[in-house]
C-alpha positions in Angstrom: 60.0 4.3 -61.8 63.4 4.6 -63.1 65.6 7.6 -62.6 67.0 9.4 -65.4 69.0 12.4 -66.9 67.5 15.6 -67.7 68.5 17.6 -70.6 69.0 21.2 -70.2 67.8 21.7 -73.4 64.6 20.3 -72.8 64.0 20.8 -68.9 62.5 23.2 -67.0 61.9 24.1 -63.4 58.5 25.1 -62.2 58.6 26.5 -59.0 55.1 27.1 -57.8 54.2 30.3 -55.2 57.3 31.1 -53.7 55.6 34.0 -51.7 56.3 35.2 -47.9 53.1 33.9 -47.0 54.1 30.4 -47.9 57.5 30.3 -46.7 58.9 33.0 -44.5 58.1 33.5 -41.3 55.3 35.9 -40.2 53.6 34.8 -43.3 50.1 34.2 -43.4 50.0 30.2 -44.2 53.8 29.6 -43.0 52.2 28.3 -39.5 50.4 26.1 -41.5 53.2 24.2 -43.7 55.9 25.0 -40.8 55.7 21.2 -39.5 56.0 19.6 -42.2 58.5 22.1 -44.4 60.7 22.1 -41.5 60.5 18.1 -41.4 61.6 17.7 -45.3 64.1 20.4 -44.9 61.8 22.4 -47.6 64.1 25.8 -47.4 66.9 24.2 -47.9 66.4 21.8 -50.5 64.7 24.5 -52.8 67.8 26.4 -52.5 70.0 23.8 -53.6 67.0 22.6 -56.3 67.4 26.8 -57.7 70.8 27.0 -57.3 72.0 23.3 -59.2 69.5 24.2 -62.2 70.9 27.6 -63.0 73.9 26.2 -62.7 73.8 23.8 -65.2 71.5 25.9 -67.2 68.0 24.6 -66.6 65.7 27.0 -67.5 63.3 28.4 -64.2 59.9 29.0 -64.2 57.9 31.0 -61.8 54.3 30.1 -61.6 52.7 32.1 -59.4 48.9 32.1 -57.5 47.2 35.2 -58.5 48.2 37.8 -55.8 44.7 38.9 -53.5 43.4 42.5 -54.5 39.9 43.9 -53.2 36.9 42.1 -54.9 38.9 39.0 -56.1 36.2 36.7 -56.2 32.9 39.0 -54.3 30.9 38.9 -57.5 31.8 35.7 -58.7 29.4 32.5 -59.4 31.5 29.6 -58.1 34.6 30.1 -55.9 36.3 27.5 -54.6 36.8 27.0 -51.0 40.2 28.0 -51.8 39.5 31.3 -53.5 36.8 32.2 -50.5 40.0 31.5 -48.2 42.1 33.8 -49.9 39.2 36.3 -49.8 38.7 35.7 -46.1 42.8 36.4 -45.3 43.8 38.3 -48.0 46.7 35.9 -48.8 49.5 37.1 -51.2 48.1 40.6 -51.1 49.7 42.6 -54.2 51.7 45.5 -53.1 51.9 43.8 -49.3 54.9 41.5 -48.1 52.8 38.4 -47.9 52.6 38.6 -51.9 56.4 39.4 -52.5 58.8 36.6 -53.6 61.0 34.9 -50.4 63.9 36.6 -51.2 65.6 33.4 -51.5 63.5 32.6 -54.1 63.1 35.8 -56.1 63.3 35.3 -59.6 66.9 36.2 -61.6 67.1 38.2 -64.9 66.6 35.3 -67.3 63.9 33.7 -65.2 61.0 33.3 -66.7 57.5 34.9 -64.6 54.3 33.2 -65.8 50.8 35.2 -65.8 49.6 34.5 -62.3 47.0 31.5 -61.8 43.4 32.2 -60.3 42.6 28.3 -59.6 44.9 25.6 -58.8 46.2 24.8 -61.9 49.4 27.0 -63.4 48.4 26.2 -66.5 44.8 27.1 -66.8 43.7 30.6 -67.8 47.9 31.2 -68.0 50.2 31.3 -70.9 52.6 28.8 -69.2 51.9 26.3 -71.6 52.6 28.5 -74.7 56.1 30.0 -72.8 57.3 26.4 -72.6 56.5 25.1 -75.9 58.3 28.4 -77.2 61.2 27.5 -75.4 61.1 23.9 -76.8 60.8 22.2 -73.0 59.4 18.4 -72.9 60.3 17.8 -69.3 58.9 19.5 -65.9 60.0 19.7 -62.6 57.8 20.3 -60.0 58.4 22.2 -56.7 56.5 24.7 -54.6 53.5 25.0 -52.6 51.3 23.0 -51.6 51.7 19.6 -52.5 48.3 18.4 -52.8 46.7 21.6 -54.4 48.8 23.9 -57.0 51.5 21.7 -57.5 49.2 18.5 -57.5 47.4 19.8 -60.3 49.8 21.9 -62.4 51.7 18.1 -62.5 48.5 16.4 -63.7 47.6 19.5 -66.2 51.0 19.0 -67.5 50.6 15.4 -68.2 47.6 15.7 -69.7 49.3 18.6 -72.3 51.9 15.3 -72.6 55.0 16.9 -70.7 57.2 13.8 -68.9 56.6 15.5 -65.0 59.0 14.8 -62.2 57.7 15.3 -58.9 60.3 16.5 -56.1 58.7 15.0 -52.9 60.6 17.2 -50.3 60.8 20.2 -52.4 57.3 21.0 -51.8 54.8 20.5 -48.2 51.1 21.3 -47.0 49.4 21.8 -44.1 49.9 17.9 -42.8 51.6 14.3 -43.1 48.2 13.2 -44.8 48.1 15.3 -47.1 51.8 14.7 -48.0 51.1 11.0 -48.1 47.8 11.5 -50.2 50.0 13.8 -53.0 53.4 11.6 -53.4 52.2 7.7 -52.2 48.9 7.6 -53.5 47.7 10.4 -56.3 51.4 10.9 -57.5 52.4 7.1 -59.2 48.9 7.8 -61.6 50.6 10.6 -63.2 53.9 11.2 -62.1 57.0 9.7 -64.5 59.1 10.2 -61.6 58.8 10.9 -57.5 62.6 12.3 -56.6 63.9 13.3 -53.4 66.3 16.8 -53.9 69.3 14.6 -54.0 68.0 11.8 -56.5 67.3 14.8 -58.4 70.3 16.7 -58.2 72.7 13.6 -58.7 70.7 13.1 -62.1 71.4 16.7 -63.6 73.6 17.2 -66.0 77.2 18.3 -65.6 77.6 22.5 -65.3 
């Protein structure tokens, strides 16, 4: 997959689930992603990417998972294993610290915050596709959590809808090395147009 440049007028960063529960010490899921996150330099890479894309004028879309509320999934006929885990742990609870944005990745005034997704895809039952199309976006950059669930599913859906998809392999994390390997070495090459490291992506950005 060839490295290319990204036109700021037609490119968007999709930042998936930048919650305290995922990215902050004390978050419910941080202990499970911490080892992989620290190994790949996740937080520093997310900071570098977030700052760089804003400096060059690339739009940032925040793509958040549903913030848990009482009775979510309780009466569903077919909640997924992940949804059952959210229900049990109260992950990303609305009105609680874990469901707030990590302070380094809170949306800026010009960012677009998409409707919350109930499952793994940031597109399913949300306004993400509509909002991207209304901004003239054709290329999406996928960062955030988790590599093998919400990031992968959102990226696959994007490709199915006709977007050019870039995965940034060290701007995401997973619960294990095996999951990261599956996301980027086994599954990613079947649908992503580019799989880059943060340094490669930053080098492909236009000048500010």
